[in-house]
PASEBA-1860 file (N, C-alpha, C; in nm, 3 decimals):
! residues 255
1> MHRESWAF> 5.306/-0.532/0.337/5.364/-0.458/0.162/5.469/-0.346/0.191 ~ 5.437/-0.299/0.111/5.601/-0.226/0.150/5.560/0.018/0.065 ~ 5.555/0.080/0.147/5.480/0.191/0.113/5.489/0.228/-0.055 ~ 5.554/0.181/-0.080/5.567/0.143/-0.242/5.446/0.143/-0.309 ~ 5.431/0.017/-0.205/5.314/-0.052/-0.278/5.245/-0.078/-0.262 ~ 5.165/0.019/-0.121/5.048/0.086/-0.086/5.001/0.172/-0.218 ~ 5.136/0.249/-0.264/5.138/0.396/-0.339/5.123/0.397/-0.464 ~ 5.165/0.254/-0.524/5.086/0.177/-0.689/4.958/0.101/-0.643
9> LFGLLGNI> 4.879/0.076/-0.493/4.717/0.010/-0.533/4.638/0.142/-0.513 ~ 4.649/0.237/-0.433/4.635/0.367/-0.458/4.604/0.454/-0.578 ~ 4.673/0.472/-0.649/4.732/0.464/-0.765/4.637/0.460/-0.885 ~ 4.700/0.286/-0.914/4.552/0.196/-0.968/4.427/0.217/-0.976 ~ 4.390/0.232/-0.814/4.275/0.229/-0.770/4.207/0.402/-0.842 ~ 4.315/0.538/-0.883/4.280/0.641/-0.882/4.240/0.599/-1.033 ~ 4.331/0.556/-1.068/4.343/0.537/-1.216/4.242/0.536/-1.288 ~ 4.197/0.394/-1.249/4.057/0.358/-1.295/3.956/0.461/-1.257
17> ISFGVFLA> 3.875/0.518/-1.151/3.799/0.603/-1.147/3.827/0.732/-1.216 ~ 3.972/0.780/-1.224/3.953/0.872/-1.323/3.917/0.839/-1.439 ~ 3.953/0.784/-1.535/3.921/0.661/-1.688/3.753/0.709/-1.640 ~ 3.653/0.651/-1.553/3.533/0.769/-1.579/3.480/0.844/-1.579 ~ 3.590/0.937/-1.521/3.510/1.060/-1.486/3.580/1.104/-1.644 ~ 3.701/1.110/-1.727/3.719/1.151/-1.803/3.655/1.114/-1.927 ~ 3.604/1.001/-1.916/3.445/0.953/-1.984/3.281/0.964/-1.938 ~ 3.326/1.048/-1.873/3.242/1.112/-1.876/3.157/1.190/-1.940
25> PLPTFYQI> 3.213/1.286/-1.978/3.169/1.377/-2.099/3.108/1.312/-2.248 ~ 3.082/1.203/-2.217/3.017/1.100/-2.370/2.911/1.174/-2.416 ~ 2.772/1.115/-2.286/2.690/1.139/-2.360/2.658/1.274/-2.436 ~ 2.726/1.376/-2.343/2.730/1.532/-2.435/2.762/1.543/-2.551 ~ 2.883/1.490/-2.594/2.980/1.470/-2.735/2.859/1.369/-2.768 ~ 2.787/1.341/-2.715/2.695/1.223/-2.815/2.600/1.281/-2.859 ~ 2.557/1.292/-2.834/2.481/1.480/-2.791/2.462/1.542/-2.889 ~ 2.565/1.619/-2.919/2.621/1.715/-2.985/2.657/1.647/-3.165
33> YKKKSTEG> 2.730/1.519/-3.153/2.711/1.445/-3.282/2.518/1.388/-3.347 ~ 2.556/1.402/-3.276/2.336/1.368/-3.327/2.290/1.464/-3.369 ~ 2.321/1.612/-3.272/2.266/1.665/-3.355/2.324/1.811/-3.420 ~ 2.418/1.779/-3.473/2.551/1.826/-3.528/2.539/1.987/-3.470 ~ 2.504/1.964/-3.364/2.559/2.163/-3.285/2.591/2.132/-3.173 ~ 2.694/2.261/-3.086/2.708/2.223/-2.955/2.648/2.297/-2.861 ~ 2.533/2.309/-2.910/2.401/2.377/-2.852/2.418/2.450/-2.723 ~ 2.508/2.560/-2.711/2.584/2.588/-2.594/2.657/2.505/-2.458
41> FQSLPYVV> 2.632/2.511/-2.491/2.803/2.361/-2.478/2.849/2.494/-2.450 ~ 2.995/2.496/-2.346/3.040/2.578/-2.367/3.228/2.485/-2.400 ~ 3.366/2.574/-2.398/3.514/2.448/-2.395/3.596/2.465/-2.350 ~ 3.561/2.595/-2.280/3.619/2.604/-2.119/3.619/2.477/-2.015 ~ 3.594/2.416/-1.955/3.590/2.315/-1.905/3.669/2.199/-1.986 ~ 3.702/2.178/-2.086/3.760/2.105/-2.184/3.913/2.138/-2.233 ~ 3.921/2.317/-2.259/4.009/2.400/-2.302/4.089/2.338/-2.088 ~ 4.055/2.389/-2.018/4.084/2.354/-1.836/4.193/2.251/-1.856
49> ALFSAMLW> 4.105/2.083/-1.878/4.073/1.988/-1.818/4.284/1.922/-1.889 ~ 4.218/1.979/-2.062/4.347/1.974/-2.139/4.526/2.023/-2.067 ~ 4.473/2.104/-2.040/4.583/2.230/-1.946/4.639/2.153/-1.808 ~ 4.557/2.107/-1.758/4.548/2.009/-1.631/4.611/1.872/-1.641 ~ 4.585/1.801/-1.735/4.699/1.716/-1.787/4.786/1.700/-1.817 ~ 4.794/1.845/-1.949/4.999/1.890/-1.957/5.031/1.881/-1.842 ~ 5.047/1.981/-1.784/5.079/2.010/-1.651/5.175/1.924/-1.616 ~ 5.117/1.798/-1.523/5.104/1.660/-1.460/5.163/1.568/-1.529
57> IYYAFVKR> 5.188/1.604/-1.621/5.278/1.513/-1.739/5.408/1.573/-1.732 ~ 5.376/1.683/-1.782/5.528/1.702/-1.771/5.598/1.729/-1.621 ~ 5.512/1.785/-1.478/5.528/1.740/-1.396/5.651/1.562/-1.365 ~ 5.545/1.480/-1.453/5.570/1.321/-1.384/5.685/1.334/-1.497 ~ 5.700/1.418/-1.592/5.873/1.351/-1.706/6.005/1.423/-1.597 ~ 5.934/1.547/-1.505/6.046/1.591/-1.396/6.113/1.540/-1.376 ~ 5.958/1.441/-1.272/6.038/1.363/-1.104/6.067/1.262/-1.165 ~ 6.026/1.141/-1.322/6.076/1.011/-1.302/6.050/0.907/-1.240
65> ESALLLIT> 6.062/0.967/-1.148/6.073/0.802/-0.994/5.944/0.773/-0.959 ~ 5.849/0.653/-0.973/5.739/0.642/-0.921/5.600/0.744/-0.976 ~ 5.693/0.802/-1.075/5.544/0.873/-1.208/5.500/0.750/-1.299 ~ 5.471/0.700/-1.288/5.430/0.549/-1.402/5.230/0.664/-1.405 ~ 5.199/0.587/-1.260/5.088/0.658/-1.271/5.017/0.737/-1.270 ~ 5.052/0.861/-1.271/5.054/1.008/-1.333/5.095/1.018/-1.522 ~ 5.157/0.921/-1.525/5.142/0.997/-1.724/5.105/0.881/-1.757 ~ 5.018/0.765/-1.677/4.878/0.668/-1.827/4.782/0.721/-1.759
73> INTFGIVV> 4.714/0.845/-1.638/4.613/0.816/-1.654/4.630/1.008/-1.732 ~ 4.709/1.086/-1.716/4.750/1.226/-1.732/4.740/1.165/-1.898 ~ 4.813/1.113/-1.929/4.825/1.106/-2.146/4.663/1.096/-2.192 ~ 4.611/0.933/-2.101/4.508/0.991/-2.140/4.420/1.034/-2.140 ~ 4.422/1.119/-2.050/4.338/1.211/-2.049/4.365/1.359/-2.149 ~ 4.489/1.340/-2.160/4.584/1.476/-2.319/4.466/1.370/-2.431 ~ 4.450/1.257/-2.469/4.426/1.218/-2.581/4.266/1.269/-2.605 ~ 4.199/1.188/-2.433/4.003/1.261/-2.460/3.992/1.385/-2.508
81> ESIYLAIF> 4.049/1.508/-2.354/4.048/1.616/-2.399/4.002/1.665/-2.534 ~ 4.198/1.553/-2.612/4.199/1.574/-2.759/4.061/1.599/-2.863 ~ 4.057/1.492/-2.839/3.929/1.435/-2.915/3.735/1.534/-2.853 ~ 3.763/1.541/-2.727/3.708/1.606/-2.714/3.627/1.764/-2.783 ~ 3.766/1.844/-2.760/3.750/1.974/-2.806/3.772/1.926/-2.970 ~ 3.813/1.914/-3.023/3.813/1.843/-3.161/3.626/1.870/-3.247 ~ 3.612/1.775/-3.145/3.437/1.768/-3.174/3.354/1.846/-3.130 ~ 3.466/1.964/-3.047/3.339/2.093/-2.980/3.388/2.161/-3.117
89> LFYAPRKP> 3.500/2.227/-3.136/3.552/2.294/-3.229/3.482/2.239/-3.436 ~ 3.402/2.100/-3.478/3.399/2.134/-3.543/3.215/2.130/-3.568 ~ 3.157/2.100/-3.480/3.053/2.114/-3.459/2.997/2.235/-3.447 ~ 3.078/2.412/-3.381/3.047/2.473/-3.344/3.061/2.617/-3.364 ~ 2.990/2.639/-3.373/2.900/2.802/-3.418/3.011/2.894/-3.446 ~ 3.049/3.000/-3.592/3.172/3.051/-3.567/3.191/3.135/-3.456 ~ 3.138/3.180/-3.357/3.161/3.290/-3.248/3.252/3.150/-3.160 ~ 3.169/3.078/-3.065/3.198/2.903/-2.994/3.326/2.942/-3.034
97> RLTTIKLL> 3.343/2.886/-3.169/3.497/2.755/-3.239/3.588/2.870/-3.204 ~ 3.589/3.035/-3.207/3.695/3.117/-3.235/3.805/3.112/-3.069 ~ 3.629/3.148/-2.958/3.723/3.183/-2.851/3.761/3.013/-2.814 ~ 3.700/2.930/-2.904/3.820/2.785/-2.810/3.944/2.830/-2.898 ~ 3.910/2.870/-2.979/4.076/2.841/-3.057/4.159/2.944/-3.002 ~ 4.126/3.069/-2.945/4.169/3.158/-2.880/4.244/3.115/-2.757 ~ 4.131/3.004/-2.645/4.140/2.988/-2.487/4.278/2.879/-2.562 ~ 4.267/2.838/-2.656/4.349/2.747/-2.679/4.431/2.781/-2.673
105> LLLNVFGF> 4.513/2.850/-2.742/4.602/2.959/-2.822/4.690/3.009/-2.664 ~ 4.605/3.098/-2.600/4.557/3.165/-2.526/4.696/3.039/-2.364 ~ 4.620/2.986/-2.357/4.637/2.916/-2.221/4.740/2.753/-2.279 ~ 4.673/2.662/-2.288/4.756/2.534/-2.367/4.902/2.588/-2.478 ~ 4.852/2.689/-2.532/5.025/2.699/-2.681/5.116/2.785/-2.543 ~ 5.060/2.909/-2.576/5.159/3.058/-2.483/5.214/3.046/-2.349 ~ 5.092/2.965/-2.271/5.049/2.958/-2.127/5.198/2.844/-2.057 ~ 5.124/2.738/-2.109/5.234/2.636/-2.132/5.353/2.629/-2.186
113> GAMLLSTL> 5.363/2.707/-2.276/5.497/2.707/-2.332/5.564/2.847/-2.264 ~ 5.548/2.905/-2.228/5.604/3.007/-2.134/5.679/2.992/-1.993 ~ 5.564/2.832/-1.958/5.606/2.800/-1.858/5.725/2.698/-1.852 ~ 5.702/2.630/-1.978/5.782/2.509/-2.007/5.933/2.559/-1.990 ~ 5.885/2.665/-2.110/6.044/2.738/-2.157/6.130/2.817/-2.002 ~ 6.074/2.903/-1.975/6.122/2.912/-1.785/6.116/2.853/-1.753 ~ 6.066/2.720/-1.681/6.132/2.609/-1.618/6.252/2.519/-1.660 ~ 6.233/2.544/-1.772/6.356/2.430/-1.864/6.440/2.524/-1.910
121> YLSKGAKR> 6.482/2.661/-1.887/6.601/2.719/-1.879/6.625/2.829/-1.758 ~ 6.540/2.810/-1.723/6.563/2.924/-1.554/6.588/2.818/-1.434 ~ 6.576/2.685/-1.443/6.592/2.663/-1.215/6.626/2.475/-1.340 ~ 6.726/2.442/-1.293/6.769/2.286/-1.302/6.715/2.168/-1.139 ~ 6.677/2.074/-1.208/6.689/1.930/-1.059/6.592/1.936/-0.973 ~ 6.656/1.977/-0.860/6.459/1.987/-0.702/6.437/2.106/-0.725 ~ 6.484/2.185/-0.802/6.422/2.335/-0.778/6.331/2.384/-0.905 ~ 6.390/2.295/-1.018/6.281/2.311/-1.154/6.143/2.229/-1.140
129> LAIIGWIC> 6.134/2.084/-1.037/5.989/2.031/-1.019/5.933/2.077/-0.892 ~ 6.021/2.102/-0.786/5.935/2.215/-0.691/5.851/2.308/-0.752 ~ 5.933/2.398/-0.860/5.867/2.471/-0.934/5.719/2.439/-0.986 ~ 5.764/2.332/-1.111/5.602/2.257/-1.112/5.525/2.210/-1.039 ~ 5.596/2.155/-0.925/5.506/2.116/-0.870/5.397/2.235/-0.771 ~ 5.494/2.323/-0.774/5.367/2.431/-0.715/5.261/2.473/-0.847 ~ 5.307/2.508/-0.934/5.215/2.501/-1.007/5.106/2.432/-1.066 ~ 5.152/2.333/-1.068/5.051/2.218/-1.112/4.934/2.228/-0.909
137> LVFNISVF> 5.009/2.242/-0.803/4.914/2.230/-0.725/4.787/2.382/-0.704 ~ 4.874/2.443/-0.728/4.785/2.632/-0.786/4.697/2.628/-0.789 ~ 4.756/2.521/-0.942/4.620/2.558/-1.039/4.524/2.443/-0.996 ~ 4.524/2.349/-0.915/4.423/2.280/-0.882/4.347/2.322/-0.737 ~ 4.456/2.337/-0.738/4.340/2.358/-0.561/4.207/2.556/-0.614 ~ 4.225/2.628/-0.694/4.213/2.666/-0.814/4.037/2.609/-0.907 ~ 4.077/2.532/-0.888/3.994/2.402/-0.941/3.909/2.371/-0.873 ~ 3.952/2.289/-0.770/3.894/2.219/-0.642/3.787/2.380/-0.582
145> AAPLFIIR> 3.799/2.443/-0.571/3.727/2.591/-0.544/3.559/2.613/-0.651 ~ 3.609/2.524/-0.739/3.472/2.540/-0.807/3.331/2.497/-0.801 ~ 3.383/2.454/-0.688/3.248/2.387/-0.636/3.158/2.429/-0.596 ~ 3.186/2.542/-0.479/3.192/2.649/-0.424/3.013/2.701/-0.509 ~ 3.089/2.757/-0.633/2.921/2.775/-0.698/2.835/2.713/-0.699 ~ 2.772/2.489/-0.775/2.701/2.440/-0.703/2.660/2.417/-0.558 ~ 2.759/2.431/-0.501/2.716/2.416/-0.353/2.648/2.600/-0.319 ~ 2.608/2.614/-0.338/2.576/2.786/-0.364/2.372/2.772/-0.399
153> RVIKTRSV> 2.467/2.696/-0.572/2.322/2.746/-0.629/2.238/2.599/-0.577 ~ 2.293/2.491/-0.491/2.157/2.379/-0.366/2.117/2.471/-0.266 ~ 2.187/2.551/-0.220/2.150/2.706/-0.135/1.983/2.679/-0.164 ~ 2.086/2.835/-0.247/1.947/2.897/-0.364/1.821/2.828/-0.384 ~ 1.801/2.769/-0.462/1.725/2.654/-0.532/1.620/2.592/-0.395 ~ 1.739/2.488/-0.397/1.679/2.428/-0.254/1.669/2.278/-0.301 ~ 1.703/2.314/-0.457/1.785/2.121/-0.529/1.840/2.143/-0.597 ~ 1.889/1.988/-0.618/2.021/1.891/-0.610/2.001/1.799/-0.707
161> EYMPFTLS> 1.912/1.944/-0.881/1.922/1.849/-0.978/2.046/1.863/-1.037 ~ 2.190/1.933/-0.978/2.304/1.988/-1.024/2.458/1.953/-0.966 ~ 2.384/1.872/-0.855/2.435/1.735/-0.756/2.414/1.616/-0.752 ~ 2.431/1.526/-0.837/2.390/1.381/-0.848/2.542/1.345/-0.720 ~ 2.435/1.268/-0.635/2.480/1.219/-0.507/2.612/1.101/-0.553 ~ 2.526/0.997/-0.709/2.681/0.892/-0.671/2.765/0.960/-0.742 ~ 2.744/1.124/-0.858/2.836/1.179/-0.915/3.003/1.212/-0.782 ~ 2.910/1.312/-0.666/2.993/1.331/-0.560/3.113/1.287/-0.531
169> MFLTINAV> 3.010/1.158/-0.478/3.086/0.988/-0.405/3.210/0.991/-0.421 ~ 3.144/0.939/-0.613/3.250/0.886/-0.654/3.395/0.987/-0.638 ~ 3.382/1.096/-0.688/3.493/1.185/-0.718/3.488/1.270/-0.579 ~ 3.461/1.195/-0.409/3.527/1.229/-0.313/3.637/1.078/-0.283 ~ 3.593/0.988/-0.353/3.689/0.877/-0.306/3.768/0.898/-0.427 ~ 3.766/0.938/-0.548/3.893/0.950/-0.670/4.010/1.064/-0.541 ~ 3.946/1.093/-0.485/4.040/1.228/-0.470/4.103/1.134/-0.276 ~ 3.981/1.041/-0.269/4.095/0.956/-0.151/4.163/0.926/-0.168
177> MWFFYGLL> 4.187/0.875/-0.322/4.321/0.729/-0.378/4.372/0.804/-0.366 ~ 4.379/0.978/-0.456/4.500/1.005/-0.505/4.572/1.064/-0.431 ~ 4.481/1.143/-0.248/4.587/1.164/-0.218/4.630/1.022/-0.076 ~ 4.652/0.964/-0.095/4.756/0.833/0.014/4.806/0.827/-0.159 ~ 4.734/0.846/-0.224/4.936/0.844/-0.311/5.007/0.914/-0.318 ~ 4.967/1.051/-0.295/5.026/1.104/-0.308/5.091/1.134/-0.166 ~ 5.076/1.114/-0.056/5.089/1.108/0.091/5.214/0.986/0.123 ~ 5.144/0.856/0.072/5.259/0.757/0.074/5.401/0.733/0.012
185> LRDYYVAL> 5.387/0.872/-0.117/5.496/0.872/-0.157/5.587/0.981/-0.118 ~ 5.523/1.017/0.022/5.594/1.211/-0.024/5.603/1.342/-0.080 ~ 5.504/1.259/-0.194/5.442/1.388/-0.304/5.353/1.492/-0.218 ~ 5.393/1.592/-0.205/5.293/1.664/-0.118/5.214/1.739/-0.277 ~ 5.278/1.815/-0.351/5.207/1.852/-0.465/5.073/1.732/-0.528 ~ 5.077/1.634/-0.532/4.968/1.567/-0.538/4.864/1.536/-0.396 ~ 4.895/1.511/-0.306/4.823/1.442/-0.169/4.768/1.609/-0.147 ~ 4.761/1.709/-0.098/4.814/1.818/-0.043/4.604/1.872/-0.168
193> PNTLGFLF> 4.629/1.960/-0.348/4.520/1.940/-0.354/4.388/1.850/-0.364 ~ 4.429/1.772/-0.351/4.323/1.569/-0.319/4.294/1.621/-0.177 ~ 4.306/1.688/-0.069/4.236/1.724/0.061/4.166/1.801/0.065 ~ 4.097/1.904/-0.028/4.037/2.028/-0.115/3.942/1.902/-0.207 ~ 3.973/1.845/-0.274/3.862/1.753/-0.324/3.768/1.644/-0.260 ~ 3.845/1.586/-0.166/3.775/1.531/-0.053/3.628/1.620/0.045 ~ 3.720/1.766/0.122/3.612/1.790/0.135/3.517/1.842/0.088 ~ 3.517/1.846/-0.014/3.415/1.960/-0.151/3.306/1.810/-0.163
201> GIIQMVMY> 3.340/1.737/-0.129/3.341/1.607/-0.157/3.247/1.604/-0.038 ~ 3.304/1.593/0.078/3.167/1.560/0.167/3.112/1.639/0.197 ~ 3.097/1.768/0.167/2.997/1.883/0.146/2.859/1.822/0.065 ~ 2.953/1.832/-0.011/2.857/1.845/-0.177/2.748/1.694/-0.137 ~ 2.856/1.598/-0.052/2.702/1.504/-0.054/2.601/1.507/0.095 ~ 2.608/1.583/0.187/2.602/1.621/0.283/2.458/1.748/0.263 ~ 2.514/1.849/0.141/2.413/1.890/0.115/2.355/1.837/0.055 ~ 2.333/1.708/-0.073/2.255/1.645/-0.094/2.140/1.576/-0.015
209> LMYRNATP> 2.180/1.493/0.083/2.112/1.455/0.223/2.028/1.607/0.259 ~ 2.060/1.675/0.249/1.986/1.765/0.332/1.873/1.862/0.263 ~ 1.892/1.827/0.166/1.812/1.928/0.006/1.740/1.804/-0.070 ~ 1.806/1.704/-0.065/1.715/1.591/-0.163/1.650/1.565/-0.146 ~ 1.503/1.653/-0.027/1.416/1.698/-0.033/1.238/1.749/-0.006 ~ 1.370/1.884/-0.015/1.299/2.039/-0.005/1.191/2.027/-0.126 ~ 1.193/2.096/-0.134/1.128/2.160/-0.254/1.116/2.312/-0.315 ~ 1.170/2.270/-0.411/1.274/2.320/-0.527/1.195/2.474/-0.492
217> VALEVPVK> 1.280/2.586/-0.509/1.341/2.677/-0.558/1.349/2.743/-0.702 ~ 1.234/2.779/-0.788/1.251/2.822/-0.933/1.273/2.969/-0.891 ~ 1.474/3.022/-0.996/1.496/3.104/-1.040/1.424/3.184/-1.131 ~ 1.517/3.285/-1.171/1.399/3.377/-1.325/1.514/3.276/-1.414 ~ 1.655/3.310/-1.401/1.719/3.214/-1.464/1.731/3.079/-1.502 ~ 1.686/3.023/-1.542/1.847/2.863/-1.491/1.910/2.920/-1.548 ~ 2.021/2.809/-1.493/2.137/2.820/-1.552/2.217/2.706/-1.539 ~ 2.271/2.653/-1.735/2.309/2.537/-1.747/2.452/2.469/-1.716
225> AQELNGHI> 2.445/2.432/-1.604/2.634/2.387/-1.543/2.684/2.289/-1.567 ~ 2.777/2.282/-1.560/2.887/2.125/-1.634/2.980/2.087/-1.490 ~ 2.994/2.013/-1.548/3.106/1.887/-1.384/3.292/1.923/-1.478 ~ 3.365/1.965/-1.407/3.468/1.966/-1.470/3.530/1.912/-1.360 ~ 3.608/1.785/-1.395/3.684/1.721/-1.293/3.546/1.653/-1.153 ~ 3.438/1.659/-1.142/3.374/1.637/-1.084/3.390/1.797/-1.001 ~ 3.423/1.926/-1.013/3.413/2.026/-1.014/3.352/2.142/-1.094 ~ 3.204/2.162/-0.990/3.092/2.234/-1.126/3.172/2.397/-1.118
233> IDVVKMGT> 3.192/2.397/-1.263/3.183/2.521/-1.331/3.069/2.621/-1.388 ~ 3.017/2.716/-1.401/2.930/2.758/-1.504/2.967/2.794/-1.529 ~ 2.915/2.768/-1.679/2.953/2.745/-1.797/2.854/2.843/-1.932 ~ 2.752/2.841/-1.843/2.733/2.979/-1.979/2.474/2.929/-1.906 ~ 2.446/3.052/-1.924/2.276/3.030/-1.876/2.270/3.005/-1.991 ~ 2.128/2.902/-1.953/2.063/2.869/-2.062/1.893/2.829/-2.055 ~ 1.816/2.939/-2.120/1.671/2.900/-2.057/1.588/2.775/-2.130 ~ 1.690/2.729/-2.237/1.625/2.675/-2.311/1.668/2.475/-2.288
241> MEPNHVTT> 1.770/2.467/-2.223/1.746/2.312/-2.120/1.743/2.279/-2.037 ~ 1.730/2.152/-2.068/1.677/2.083/-1.925/1.722/1.994/-1.814 ~ 1.728/1.964/-1.668/1.799/1.936/-1.631/1.849/1.829/-1.623 ~ 1.842/1.692/-1.767/1.905/1.566/-1.754/2.014/1.603/-1.866 ~ 1.984/1.713/-1.906/2.133/1.729/-2.008/2.297/1.820/-1.897 ~ 2.241/1.868/-1.795/2.353/1.831/-1.720/2.523/1.735/-1.663 ~ 2.613/1.712/-1.738/2.686/1.628/-1.757/2.856/1.692/-1.775 ~ 2.911/1.581/-1.704/3.047/1.602/-1.618/3.079/1.628/-1.695
249> GGAVGKV> 3.252/1.701/-1.712/3.324/1.671/-1.800/3.473/1.680/-1.759 ~ 3.540/1.720/-1.853/3.714/1.715/-1.790/3.751/1.632/-1.724 ~ 3.893/1.620/-1.621/3.916/1.539/-1.561/4.092/1.604/-1.455 ~ 4.016/1.733/-1.419/4.113/1.805/-1.382/4.118/1.792/-1.242 ~ 4.242/1.823/-1.208/4.188/1.770/-1.036/4.247/1.639/-0.974 ~ 4.252/1.570/-1.133/4.302/1.370/-1.129/4.388/1.353/-1.030 ~ 4.475/1.448/-1.020/4.647/1.368/-0.868/4.612/1.566/-0.829
END
């Protein structure tokens, strides 16, 4: 098989796994629909996931060559995250709804718009692609650093209830798929962030094995955590939610 064929294979597998990650929040939104309330869930993971998909779509269209698999997964991501946010806005109380609208305007409208216009009018060709690639790379590295929160929480509580092993394993595999996709195409803007995804995935699995039989330590204030593309973000402190309500969200860093 040629290098491009291997890249297509890894990208296809990455698409399949990423589809699953994008759909992971479905139980959360079914719960929101059923109870007609967002119940303290925050929209930040989905706003960020939408922004990430928008960035990668723009990068893929500028790149053009060997970008089909980036376009397919991130088009799906934009559609899914938009649906999640529409449901959230419909059922959210006034304050969270206004906060979500402000986030969308700040990040997805004005932030993305400013980046789009500046790269379109202030750069051309390979330079434009490099600028967009660096923006995607830095943004995804910042997202991949988010698991530091949940790793710290596991150490502090000696409990792995917020870090299921299966999820960590699939996210690690996903990072490997996209790493090799980027590496084989010599697209280091795709490959480099996923080295962190792989590293943090391995760390999470090791932490799970270390603490799975440990005696949990109760904290004064329970924390509700949500997963953003496999990367944990502390979204809201909740003392009333049960551990099995912790869910996954978004799809940042899929590529």
